[in-house]
N, CA, C and O atoms as a GROMACS GRO file, in nm:
protein
  508
    1MET      N    1   0.084  -0.118   0.000
    1MET     CA    2   0.000   0.000   0.000
    1MET      C    3   0.088   0.124   0.000
    1MET      O    4   0.188   0.132   0.072
    2ILE      N    5   0.051   0.218  -0.081
    2ILE     CA    6   0.122   0.346  -0.086
    2ILE      C    7   0.024   0.454  -0.041
    2ILE      O    8  -0.087   0.464  -0.092
    3PHE      N    9   0.068   0.536   0.056
    3PHE     CA   10  -0.018   0.640   0.110
    3PHE      C   11   0.039   0.778   0.076
    3PHE      O   12   0.160   0.796   0.066
    4GLU      N   13  -0.051   0.873   0.060
    4GLU     CA   14  -0.012   1.011   0.034
    4GLU      C   15   0.061   1.068   0.156
    4GLU      O   16   0.039   1.021   0.268
    5PRO      N   17   0.149   1.168   0.135
    5PRO     CA   18   0.225   1.226   0.248
    5PRO      C   19   0.139   1.276   0.362
    5PRO      O   20   0.178   1.262   0.478
    6TYR      N   21   0.022   1.336   0.334
    6TYR     CA   22  -0.064   1.385   0.442
    6TYR      C   23  -0.116   1.269   0.527
    6TYR      O   24  -0.139   1.286   0.647
    7LEU      N   25  -0.136   1.151   0.467
    7LEU     CA   26  -0.179   1.034   0.544
    7LEU      C   27  -0.063   0.976   0.624
    7LEU      O   28  -0.082   0.930   0.736
    8VAL      N   29   0.056   0.977   0.567
    8VAL     CA   30   0.174   0.926   0.638
    8VAL      C   31   0.200   1.009   0.763
    8VAL      O   32   0.240   0.956   0.867
    9LYS      N   33   0.178   1.140   0.752
    9LYS     CA   34   0.196   1.228   0.868
    9LYS      C   35   0.102   1.186   0.982
    9LYS      O   36   0.142   1.186   1.098
   10ILE      N   37  -0.020   1.153   0.948
   10ILE     CA   38  -0.116   1.107   1.050
   10ILE      C   39  -0.076   0.970   1.102
   10ILE      O   40  -0.080   0.946   1.223
   11ILE      N   41  -0.038   0.879   1.013
   11ILE     CA   42   0.000   0.743   1.053
   11ILE      C   43   0.118   0.746   1.150
   11ILE      O   44   0.122   0.666   1.243
   12ASN      N   45   0.211   0.836   1.131
   12ASN     CA   46   0.330   0.843   1.216
   12ASN      C   47   0.304   0.910   1.351
   12ASN      O   48   0.392   0.909   1.437
   13HIS      N   49   0.188   0.968   1.370
   13HIS     CA   50   0.159   1.037   1.495
   13HIS      C   51   0.141   0.936   1.608
   13HIS      O   52   0.085   0.828   1.586
   14PRO      N   53   0.187   0.968   1.730
   14PRO     CA   54   0.176   0.875   1.844
   14PRO      C   55   0.032   0.829   1.873
   14PRO      O   56   0.012   0.713   1.911
   15TYR      N   57  -0.067   0.915   1.856
   15TYR     CA   58  -0.206   0.873   1.880
   15TYR      C   59  -0.247   0.763   1.784
   15TYR      O   60  -0.318   0.670   1.822
   16PHE      N   61  -0.203   0.774   1.659
   16PHE     CA   62  -0.236   0.669   1.563
   16PHE      C   63  -0.155   0.543   1.591
   16PHE      O   64  -0.206   0.432   1.576
   17GLN      N   65  -0.030   0.559   1.630
   17GLN     CA   66   0.055   0.444   1.658
   17GLN      C   67   0.003   0.360   1.774
   17GLN      O   68   0.033   0.240   1.784
   18ARG      N   69  -0.075   0.421   1.863
   18ARG     CA   70  -0.135   0.344   1.973
   18ARG      C   71  -0.226   0.233   1.922
   18ARG      O   72  -0.248   0.134   1.993
   19LEU      N   73  -0.278   0.248   1.801
   19LEU     CA   74  -0.366   0.146   1.745
   19LEU      C   75  -0.294   0.013   1.722
   19LEU      O   76  -0.359  -0.091   1.712
   20ARG      N   77  -0.161   0.016   1.713
   20ARG     CA   78  -0.084  -0.107   1.692
   20ARG      C   79  -0.104  -0.207   1.806
   20ARG      O   80  -0.090  -0.328   1.787
   21HIS      N   81  -0.138  -0.157   1.924
   21HIS     CA   82  -0.146  -0.242   2.043
   21HIS      C   83  -0.288  -0.281   2.081
   21HIS      O   84  -0.309  -0.347   2.183
   22ILE      N   85  -0.384  -0.242   2.001
   22ILE     CA   86  -0.524  -0.274   2.031
   22ILE      C   87  -0.571  -0.378   1.930
   22ILE      O   88  -0.570  -0.354   1.809
   23LYS      N   89  -0.612  -0.492   1.981
   23LYS     CA   90  -0.653  -0.601   1.893
   23LYS      C   91  -0.794  -0.578   1.842
   23LYS      O   92  -0.884  -0.541   1.918
   24GLN      N   93  -0.812  -0.600   1.713
   24GLN     CA   94  -0.943  -0.586   1.650
   24GLN      C   95  -1.031  -0.708   1.680
   24GLN      O   96  -1.152  -0.694   1.698
   25LEU      N   97  -0.970  -0.825   1.686
   25LEU     CA   98  -1.046  -0.949   1.701
   25LEU      C   99  -1.037  -1.007   1.842
   25LEU      O  100  -1.076  -1.122   1.863
   26GLN      N  101  -0.987  -0.933   1.935
   26GLN     CA  102  -0.974  -0.969   2.076
   26GLN      C  103  -0.907  -1.105   2.095
   26GLN      O  104  -0.787  -1.115   2.070
   27GLY      N  105  -0.977  -1.208   2.137
   27GLY     CA  106  -0.914  -1.335   2.170
   27GLY      C  107  -0.916  -1.439   2.060
   27GLY      O  108  -0.891  -1.556   2.087
   28VAL      N  109  -0.943  -1.399   1.938
   28VAL     CA  110  -0.955  -1.495   1.828
   28VAL      C  111  -0.824  -1.569   1.803
   28VAL      O  112  -0.826  -1.684   1.758
   29GLU      N  113  -0.709  -1.505   1.833
   29GLU     CA  114  -0.581  -1.572   1.806
   29GLU      C  115  -0.562  -1.697   1.893
   29GLU      O  116  -0.476  -1.780   1.864
   30HIS      N  117  -0.640  -1.711   1.999
   30HIS     CA  118  -0.633  -1.832   2.081
   30HIS      C  119  -0.696  -1.951   2.010
   30HIS      O  120  -0.657  -2.065   2.032
   31VAL      N  121  -0.793  -1.925   1.924
   31VAL     CA  122  -0.858  -2.030   1.846
   31VAL      C  123  -0.788  -2.047   1.711
   31VAL      O  124  -0.760  -2.158   1.668
   32TYR      N  125  -0.760  -1.934   1.646
   32TYR     CA  126  -0.692  -1.933   1.517
   32TYR      C  127  -0.560  -1.858   1.533
   32TYR      O  128  -0.559  -1.735   1.534
   33PRO      N  129  -0.447  -1.929   1.547
   33PRO     CA  130  -0.319  -1.863   1.576
   33PRO      C  131  -0.281  -1.753   1.476
   33PRO      O  132  -0.210  -1.659   1.513
   34GLY      N  133  -0.324  -1.762   1.354
   34GLY     CA  134  -0.292  -1.659   1.255
   34GLY      C  135  -0.392  -1.545   1.253
   34GLY      O  136  -0.381  -1.454   1.171
   35GLY      N  137  -0.491  -1.548   1.342
   35GLY     CA  138  -0.598  -1.450   1.340
   35GLY      C  139  -0.568  -1.324   1.418
   35GLY      O  140  -0.657  -1.267   1.481
   36VAL      N  141  -0.444  -1.279   1.416
   36VAL     CA  142  -0.407  -1.156   1.487
   36VAL      C  143  -0.432  -1.038   1.393
   36VAL      O  144  -0.380  -1.034   1.281
   37HIS      N  145  -0.510  -0.944   1.440
   37HIS     CA  146  -0.546  -0.829   1.357
   37HIS      C  147  -0.562  -0.711   1.451
   37HIS      O  148  -0.642  -0.716   1.545
   38THR      N  149  -0.487  -0.604   1.427
   38THR     CA  150  -0.493  -0.488   1.514
   38THR      C  151  -0.577  -0.378   1.451
   38THR      O  152  -0.604  -0.380   1.331
   39ARG      N  153  -0.617  -0.283   1.534
   39ARG     CA  154  -0.691  -0.168   1.481
   39ARG      C  155  -0.601  -0.086   1.387
   39ARG      O  156  -0.651  -0.018   1.298
   40PHE      N  157  -0.470  -0.093   1.407
   40PHE     CA  158  -0.376  -0.024   1.319
   40PHE      C  159  -0.388  -0.078   1.177
   40PHE      O  160  -0.409  -0.002   1.083
   41SER      N  161  -0.373  -0.210   1.162
   41SER     CA  162  -0.380  -0.269   1.028
   41SER      C  163  -0.521  -0.254   0.970
   41SER      O  164  -0.537  -0.235   0.849
   42HIS      N  165  -0.621  -0.263   1.054
   42HIS     CA  166  -0.760  -0.244   1.010
   42HIS      C  167  -0.778  -0.103   0.953
   42HIS      O  168  -0.837  -0.086   0.846
   43SER      N  169  -0.728  -0.002   1.025
   43SER     CA  170  -0.744   0.137   0.980
   43SER      C  171  -0.670   0.163   0.850
   43SER      O  172  -0.720   0.235   0.763
   44LEU      N  173  -0.551   0.106   0.836
   44LEU     CA  174  -0.477   0.121   0.710
   44LEU      C  175  -0.556   0.060   0.594
   44LEU      O  176  -0.565   0.119   0.487
   45GLY      N  177  -0.612  -0.058   0.618
   45GLY     CA  178  -0.690  -0.125   0.514
   45GLY      C  179  -0.815  -0.048   0.476
   45GLY      O  180  -0.849  -0.038   0.358
   46VAL      N  181  -0.884   0.006   0.576
   46VAL     CA  182  -1.006   0.084   0.549
   46VAL      C  183  -0.971   0.208   0.466
   46VAL      O  184  -1.042   0.241   0.372
   47CYS      N  185  -0.863   0.275   0.502
   47CYS     CA  186  -0.819   0.394   0.428
   47CYS      C  187  -0.785   0.358   0.283
   47CYS      O  188  -0.826   0.427   0.190
   48PHE      N  189  -0.709   0.251   0.266
   48PHE     CA  190  -0.669   0.207   0.133
   48PHE      C  191  -0.792   0.176   0.047
   48PHE      O  192  -0.802   0.220  -0.067
   49LEU      N  193  -0.885   0.098   0.103
   49LEU     CA  194  -1.003   0.059   0.027
   49LEU      C  195  -1.096   0.178  -0.001
   49LEU      O  196  -1.158   0.184  -0.107
   50ALA      N  197  -1.105   0.272   0.092
   50ALA     CA  198  -1.186   0.392   0.069
   50ALA      C  199  -1.130   0.471  -0.050
   50ALA      O  200  -1.206   0.521  -0.132
   51GLY      N  201  -0.997   0.481  -0.057
   51GLY     CA  202  -0.935   0.549  -0.170
   51GLY      C  203  -0.963   0.478  -0.302
   51GLY      O  204  -0.989   0.543  -0.403
   52LYS      N  205  -0.958   0.344  -0.301
   52LYS     CA  206  -0.986   0.266  -0.422
   52LYS      C  207  -1.132   0.283  -0.466
   52LYS      O  208  -1.160   0.295  -0.585
   53VAL      N  209  -1.224   0.282  -0.369
   53VAL     CA  210  -1.365   0.300  -0.402
   53VAL      C  211  -1.388   0.436  -0.467
   53VAL      O  212  -1.458   0.446  -0.568
   54LEU      N  213  -1.327   0.541  -0.410
   54LEU     CA  214  -1.343   0.675  -0.467
   54LEU      C  215  -1.281   0.685  -0.606
   54LEU      O  216  -1.338   0.749  -0.694
   55ASP      N  217  -1.165   0.621  -0.626
   55ASP     CA  218  -1.104   0.620  -0.759
   55ASP      C  219  -1.196   0.554  -0.861
   55ASP      O  220  -1.214   0.605  -0.972
   56ASN      N  221  -1.255   0.441  -0.823
   56ASN     CA  222  -1.347   0.371  -0.914
   56ASN      C  223  -1.473   0.452  -0.941
   56ASN      O  224  -1.520   0.456  -1.055
   57LEU      N  225  -1.528   0.517  -0.838
   57LEU     CA  226  -1.644   0.602  -0.858
   57LEU      C  227  -1.612   0.719  -0.951
   57LEU      O  228  -1.690   0.752  -1.041
   58LYS      N  229  -1.498   0.780  -0.928
   58LYS     CA  230  -1.458   0.893  -1.013
   58LYS      C  231  -1.444   0.850  -1.159
   58LYS      O  232  -1.490   0.918  -1.250
   59ARG      N  233  -1.380   0.735  -1.178
   59ARG     CA  234  -1.362   0.682  -1.314
   59ARG      C  235  -1.499   0.650  -1.378
   59ARG      O  236  -1.520   0.677  -1.496
   60THR      N  237  -1.589   0.594  -1.299
   60THR     CA  238  -1.724   0.563  -1.350
   60THR      C  239  -1.798   0.690  -1.386
   60THR      O  240  -1.862   0.696  -1.492
   61PHE      N  241  -1.791   0.791  -1.301
   61PHE     CA  242  -1.859   0.917  -1.330
   61PHE      C  243  -1.803   0.981  -1.457
   61PHE      O  244  -1.879   1.035  -1.538
   62GLU      N  245  -1.671   0.975  -1.476
   62GLU     CA  246  -1.611   1.033  -1.596
   62GLU      C  247  -1.650   0.955  -1.720
   62GLU      O  248  -1.677   1.014  -1.825
   63THR      N  249  -1.654   0.822  -1.711
   63THR     CA  250  -1.689   0.737  -1.825
   63THR      C  251  -1.834   0.760  -1.867
   63THR      O  252  -1.864   0.768  -1.986
   64GLU      N  253  -1.922   0.771  -1.770
   64GLU     CA  254  -2.064   0.788  -1.799
   64GLU      C  255  -2.102   0.934  -1.821
   64GLU      O  256  -2.219   0.966  -1.842
   65LYS      N  257  -2.003   1.023  -1.815
   65LYS     CA  258  -2.027   1.167  -1.828
   65LYS      C  259  -2.140   1.212  -1.734
   65LYS      O  260  -2.230   1.286  -1.772
   66SER      N  261  -2.130   1.165  -1.612
   66SER     CA  262  -2.228   1.196  -1.509
   66SER      C  263  -2.211   1.340  -1.462
   66SER      O  264  -2.104   1.400  -1.478
   67ARG      N  265  -2.317   1.394  -1.404
   67ARG     CA  266  -2.308   1.529  -1.348
   67ARG      C  267  -2.239   1.527  -1.212
   67ARG      O  268  -2.207   1.632  -1.157
   68HIS      N  269  -2.215   1.407  -1.157
   68HIS     CA  270  -2.146   1.392  -1.029
   68HIS      C  271  -1.996   1.401  -1.050
   68HIS      O  272  -1.944   1.366  -1.156
   69ASP      N  273  -1.927   1.447  -0.948
   69ASP     CA  274  -1.782   1.457  -0.956
   69ASP      C  275  -1.725   1.434  -0.817
   69ASP      O  276  -1.786   1.472  -0.717
   70ILE      N  277  -1.609   1.373  -0.811
   70ILE     CA  278  -1.538   1.354  -0.685
   70ILE      C  279  -1.407   1.432  -0.696
   70ILE      O  280  -1.320   1.399  -0.776
   71SER      N  281  -1.396   1.536  -0.616
   71SER     CA  282  -1.276   1.620  -0.621
   71SER      C  283  -1.163   1.559  -0.539
   71SER      O  284  -1.183   1.464  -0.463
   72ASP      N  285  -1.046   1.614  -0.556
   72ASP     CA  286  -0.932   1.570  -0.475
   72ASP      C  287  -0.957   1.602  -0.327
   72ASP      O  288  -0.915   1.526  -0.239
   73PHE      N  289  -1.024   1.713  -0.301
   73PHE     CA  290  -1.058   1.748  -0.163
   73PHE      C  291  -1.152   1.644  -0.102
   73PHE      O  292  -1.136   1.606   0.014
   74ASP      N  293  -1.250   1.600  -0.180
   74ASP     CA  294  -1.342   1.495  -0.133
   74ASP      C  295  -1.266   1.369  -0.097
   74ASP      O  296  -1.290   1.308   0.007
   75LYS      N  297  -1.174   1.330  -0.185
   75LYS     CA  298  -1.096   1.209  -0.160
   75LYS      C  299  -1.010   1.226  -0.034
   75LYS      O  300  -0.996   1.132   0.045
   76LYS      N  301  -0.953   1.344  -0.018
   76LYS     CA  302  -0.870   1.369   0.100
   76LYS      C  303  -0.953   1.357   0.228
   76LYS      O  304  -0.910   1.295   0.325
   77CYS      N  305  -1.072   1.416   0.227
   77CYS     CA  306  -1.160   1.410   0.346
   77CYS      C  307  -1.199   1.267   0.378
   77CYS      O  308  -1.194   1.226   0.494
   78VAL      N  309  -1.237   1.192   0.276
   78VAL     CA  310  -1.284   1.054   0.300
   78VAL      C  311  -1.170   0.965   0.346
   78VAL      O  312  -1.189   0.884   0.436
   79THR      N  313  -1.051   0.978   0.286
   79THR     CA  314  -0.940   0.891   0.327
   79THR      C  315  -0.892   0.925   0.468
   79THR      O  316  -0.855   0.835   0.543
   80ILE      N  317  -0.893   1.053   0.505
   80ILE     CA  318  -0.855   1.090   0.642
   80ILE      C  319  -0.958   1.035   0.740
   80ILE      O  320  -0.922   0.982   0.845
   81ALA      N  321  -1.085   1.049   0.708
   81ALA     CA  322  -1.190   0.996   0.796
   81ALA      C  323  -1.178   0.845   0.809
   81ALA      O  324  -1.193   0.791   0.918
   82ALA      N  325  -1.152   0.776   0.698
   82ALA     CA  326  -1.137   0.630   0.701
   82ALA      C  327  -1.016   0.591   0.785
   82ALA      O  328  -1.022   0.496   0.863
   83LEU      N  329  -0.908   0.663   0.770
   83LEU     CA  330  -0.787   0.632   0.845
   83LEU      C  331  -0.807   0.655   0.995
   83LEU      O  332  -0.759   0.576   1.076
   84CYS      N  333  -0.876   0.760   1.031
   84CYS     CA  334  -0.887   0.800   1.172
   84CYS      C  335  -1.012   0.748   1.242
   84CYS      O  336  -1.038   0.786   1.356
   85HIS      N  337  -1.089   0.663   1.179
   85HIS     CA  338  -1.217   0.624   1.238
   85HIS      C  339  -1.203   0.548   1.369
   85HIS      O  340  -1.299   0.544   1.446
   86ASP      N  341  -1.090   0.487   1.398
   86ASP     CA  342  -1.072   0.414   1.524
   86ASP      C  343  -0.991   0.491   1.628
   86ASP      O  344  -0.976   0.442   1.740
   87ILE      N  345  -0.940   0.607   1.595
   87ILE     CA  346  -0.856   0.680   1.690
   87ILE      C  347  -0.935   0.722   1.812
   87ILE      O  348  -0.881   0.718   1.923
   88VAL      N  349  -1.059   0.763   1.797
   88VAL     CA  350  -1.139   0.808   1.911
   88VAL      C  351  -1.154   0.695   2.012
   88VAL      O  352  -1.161   0.721   2.132
   89VAL      N  353  -1.159   0.571   1.966
   89VAL     CA  354  -1.170   0.457   2.057
   89VAL      C  355  -1.052   0.454   2.153
   89VAL      O  356  -1.068   0.419   2.270
   90THR      N  357  -0.933   0.490   2.107
   90THR     CA  358  -0.813   0.484   2.191
   90THR      C  359  -0.799   0.606   2.281
   90THR      O  360  -0.712   0.607   2.367
   91LEU      N  361  -0.882   0.707   2.262
   91LEU     CA  362  -0.871   0.829   2.342
   91LEU      C  363  -0.965   0.829   2.462
   91LEU      O  364  -0.984   0.933   2.525
   92GLY      N  365  -1.023   0.716   2.494
   92GLY     CA  366  -1.123   0.709   2.601
   92GLY      C  367  -1.073   0.754   2.737
   92GLY      O  368  -1.153   0.799   2.819
   93GLN      N  369  -0.943   0.742   2.764
   93GLN     CA  370  -0.890   0.779   2.895
   93GLN      C  371  -0.840   0.923   2.898
   93GLN      O  372  -0.798   0.970   3.004
   94THR      N  373  -0.843   0.993   2.786
   94THR     CA  374  -0.795   1.131   2.784
   94THR      C  375  -0.910   1.228   2.804
   94THR      O  376  -1.026   1.190   2.797
   95ARG      N  377  -0.876   1.352   2.830
   95ARG     CA  378  -0.980   1.454   2.845
   95ARG      C  379  -1.062   1.468   2.717
   95ARG      O  380  -1.182   1.492   2.722
   96LEU      N  381  -0.995   1.453   2.602
   96LEU     CA  382  -1.068   1.464   2.476
   96LEU      C  383  -1.169   1.350   2.464
   96LEU      O  384  -1.282   1.372   2.422
   97GLY      N  385  -1.129   1.229   2.502
   97GLY     CA  386  -1.220   1.116   2.495
   97GLY      C  387  -1.342   1.136   2.583
   97GLY      O  388  -1.454   1.104   2.543
   98ILE      N  389  -1.321   1.190   2.703
   98ILE     CA  390  -1.432   1.217   2.794
   98ILE      C  391  -1.524   1.322   2.733
   98ILE      O  392  -1.646   1.311   2.741
   99GLY      N  393  -1.464   1.425   2.672
   99GLY     CA  394  -1.544   1.528   2.606
   99GLY      C  395  -1.624   1.472   2.490
   99GLY      O  396  -1.740   1.512   2.470
  100LEU      N  397  -1.566   1.382   2.412
  100LEU     CA  398  -1.638   1.324   2.300
  100LEU      C  399  -1.753   1.236   2.347
  100LEU      O  400  -1.856   1.230   2.280
  101LYS      N  401  -1.737   1.169   2.460
  101LYS     CA  402  -1.844   1.084   2.512
  101LYS      C  403  -1.964   1.167   2.555
  101LYS      O  404  -2.077   1.119   2.552
  102SER      N  405  -1.940   1.291   2.594
  102SER     CA  406  -2.049   1.374   2.644
  102SER      C  407  -2.126   1.444   2.532
  102SER      O  408  -2.228   1.508   2.559
  103LEU      N  409  -2.080   1.434   2.408
  103LEU     CA  410  -2.151   1.497   2.298
  103LEU      C  411  -2.286   1.432   2.279
  103LEU      O  412  -2.302   1.312   2.299
  104ASN      N  413  -2.381   1.509   2.241
  104ASN     CA  414  -2.514   1.456   2.213
  104ASN      C  415  -2.508   1.373   2.086
  104ASN      O  416  -2.473   1.427   1.981
  105PRO      N  417  -2.540   1.243   2.089
  105PRO     CA  418  -2.530   1.159   1.970
  105PRO      C  419  -2.628   1.198   1.860
  105PRO      O  420  -2.610   1.158   1.745
  106ARG      N  421  -2.731   1.276   1.894
  106ARG     CA  422  -2.827   1.318   1.791
  106ARG      C  423  -2.776   1.436   1.709
  106ARG      O  424  -2.831   1.467   1.604
  107VAL      N  425  -2.672   1.502   1.757
  107VAL     CA  426  -2.616   1.616   1.685
  107VAL      C  427  -2.519   1.563   1.581
  107VAL      O  428  -2.427   1.488   1.613
  108THR      N  429  -2.540   1.602   1.457
  108THR     CA  430  -2.448   1.559   1.351
  108THR      C  431  -2.378   1.681   1.294
  108THR      O  432  -2.438   1.787   1.278
  109LEU      N  433  -2.251   1.664   1.266
  109LEU     CA  434  -2.170   1.770   1.209
  109LEU      C  435  -2.152   1.743   1.060
  109LEU      O  436  -2.157   1.628   1.017
  110PRO      N  437  -2.131   1.847   0.980
  110PRO     CA  438  -2.100   1.823   0.839
  110PRO      C  439  -1.977   1.732   0.829
  110PRO      O  440  -1.888   1.742   0.912
  111PRO      N  441  -1.971   1.645   0.729
  111PRO     CA  442  -1.870   1.540   0.725
  111PRO      C  443  -1.725   1.587   0.729
  111PRO      O  444  -1.640   1.516   0.782
  112CYS      N  445  -1.692   1.702   0.674
  112CYS     CA  446  -1.552   1.742   0.669
  112CYS      C  447  -1.515   1.848   0.771
  112CYS      O  448  -1.401   1.894   0.774
  113THR      N  449  -1.608   1.890   0.856
  113THR     CA  450  -1.583   1.998   0.950
  113THR      C  451  -1.463   1.969   1.038
  113THR      O  452  -1.379   2.058   1.058
  114LEU      N  453  -1.452   1.848   1.091
  114LEU     CA  454  -1.345   1.817   1.185
  114LEU      C  455  -1.217   1.772   1.118
  114LEU      O  456  -1.111   1.775   1.181
  115ILE      N  457  -1.223   1.730   0.994
  115ILE     CA  458  -1.104   1.671   0.933
  115ILE      C  459  -1.039   1.759   0.827
  115ILE      O  460  -0.938   1.719   0.769
  116VAL      N  461  -1.093   1.875   0.801
  116VAL     CA  462  -1.029   1.965   0.707
  116VAL      C  463  -0.898   2.014   0.765
  116VAL      O  464  -0.798   2.028   0.694
  117MET      N  465  -0.898   2.040   0.896
  117MET     CA  466  -0.777   2.085   0.964
  117MET      C  467  -0.697   1.963   1.006
  117MET      O  468  -0.750   1.852   1.011
  118ASP      N  469  -0.570   1.982   1.037
  118ASP     CA  470  -0.490   1.875   1.093
  118ASP      C  471  -0.546   1.844   1.231
  118ASP      O  472  -0.542   1.931   1.318
  119PRO      N  473  -0.598   1.724   1.254
  119PRO     CA  474  -0.668   1.698   1.380
  119PRO      C  475  -0.579   1.693   1.502
  119PRO      O  476  -0.628   1.712   1.614
  120PHE      N  477  -0.452   1.668   1.487
  120PHE     CA  478  -0.368   1.643   1.603
  120PHE      C  479  -0.326   1.769   1.677
  120PHE      O  480  -0.320   1.764   1.800
  121PRO      N  481  -0.296   1.882   1.612
  121PRO     CA  482  -0.270   2.002   1.692
  121PRO      C  483  -0.391   2.041   1.774
  121PRO      O  484  -0.376   2.089   1.887
  122SER      N  485  -0.513   2.023   1.721
  122SER     CA  486  -0.632   2.060   1.797
  122SER      C  487  -0.648   1.967   1.918
  122SER      O  488  -0.699   2.010   2.021
  123ILE      N  489  -0.604   1.842   1.907
  123ILE     CA  490  -0.610   1.749   2.020
  123ILE      C  491  -0.515   1.798   2.129
  123ILE      O  492  -0.551   1.798   2.247
  124ARG      N  493  -0.395   1.839   2.092
  124ARG     CA  494  -0.299   1.888   2.191
  124ARG      C  495  -0.350   2.013   2.259
  124ARG      O  496  -0.326   2.033   2.378
  125GLU      N  497  -0.422   2.100   2.184
  125GLU     CA  498  -0.476   2.221   2.244
  125GLU      C  499  -0.583   2.188   2.349
  125GLU      O  500  -0.593   2.257   2.451
  126VAL      N  501  -0.663   2.084   2.324
  126VAL     CA  502  -0.769   2.047   2.417
  126VAL      C  503  -0.709   1.995   2.546
  126VAL      O  504  -0.755   2.028   2.655
  127GLU      N  505  -0.604   1.911   2.533
  127GLU     CA  506  -0.541   1.855   2.653
  127GLU      C  507  -0.465   1.962   2.725
  127GLU      O  508  -0.405   1.936   2.829
   0.00000   0.00000   0.00000
């Protein structure tokens, strides 16, 4: 898998690296010794596949001369969201995690509001 530099910057961040130690399948490796899968590898795979899906959609829209379009900004937002979708799970013991738990689940934000900016400096500011 090859990732864009903006994704590598996120992958190399300590908050993302914490995902290496959290098992996605919990105790499955006791039954299936090769069944070790971490949230880190899961997040990389989700990001990679999200990028492939958007590439295929974009190609389909161009081939069919559809009125729909997927911009580079759209792809950037979706791949960052796909990459970071498990990070909040690992922040449960931090002040940010506690703040996120208290949000009203019925309130929805526009999809790119939180990920247009680099999310990690804002996390450091909250702590």
